[in-house]
N, C-alpha and C positions, 0 to 999 in steps of 0.2 A: 437580529437580536444581539444585545451586548452581553454575551455569556462571559462571566469572569473566567479568566484563564484560557479563553479560546485562542487568543493570539500571542500568548507568552512565548518567548524564545524557548526552544527545547521541547515544546509540545507541538506535535504535528496536528494541524486543525484541518479536517477534511469535511466538507459538507456534502454528504451523500457520496456517490461515486461520480467524479467528474470525468466525463468521457473524453473531453479534450485533453485532460492530463494523462489519461490512459494512453491516448494516441501519441501524445508528445513525449511520453515517458520523461517528463521534466524532473529535474532535481531541485528541491526547494533550498533556498539560501541557508536555512537553519539546519540542513542535513549534515551530520558529522562524517558520513562515509563517502558521499558522492553517489551512493546507490539509493534510489527511493525505497523506503520501507526497511532499510537496514541502518541501525544506529548503535553506537558504542555505549554500553552501560559502564560508567566508570566504577560504580560501587561494586559491581560483580566482576569487572574486568572481562566482560564477554560481549559479543555482538548479538543484538536482538533483531529478529526478523519479524515484521508485522505486515499486514495488508489490509487496506480499507476497501470494502465492497458493499455497495448499496447502503451506505451509512453505518455499517457495522465495521468494527475493527477486529481482525482475527490475529491472534498471537501465534506465531509459527515456531517459537522456540528460541532459545539463546545458545550461541555456539562459541567455542573457544577460537575457532578459525573463521576469519572473515569470508573465505571462499564458501564455507559451508552455509553461512547465513545468507549469502547471495544466492546460492543454489536453491535453498529452501524457498526464498522469495520468488525466484524465477519460476519454479515449479508451481507455486500457488498462483502466480500471475497467469500462467498458461491454463491451469485448470479452471480458475474462476473466470477469466476474461473470455476464454474460448466458449465456455458454457453460457456466459452472458450474451456473447455475439450470436450463438445458436438460438437463444431464446428470442432475441430481437429479430432474427431472421424468420422464425416461426410466426411471430406476431405480424410481421409485414405480409407474409403469405396469406394469413387469415384475413387481413384487411383488404387485400387485393382480391 
């Protein structure tokens, strides 16, 4: 679908949770910080941490220090992704 604003620079567009991207931990070319899920808010002069999971975006807070935003993002990644991988593992066991 051609959603207006979906691919504008500055907006991170994620369709659902892309497992390949989780694995690769790739950095998008429009990312301002070099860390996925962490970007600079010029207006507020703060770093914002977000994470996308199963098609939803979770706002993790904004931080004066870059390291704090990265830390929040890493913690959320571990919590969400580990839980996600556990769920997938449980489903595989049920199928087998």
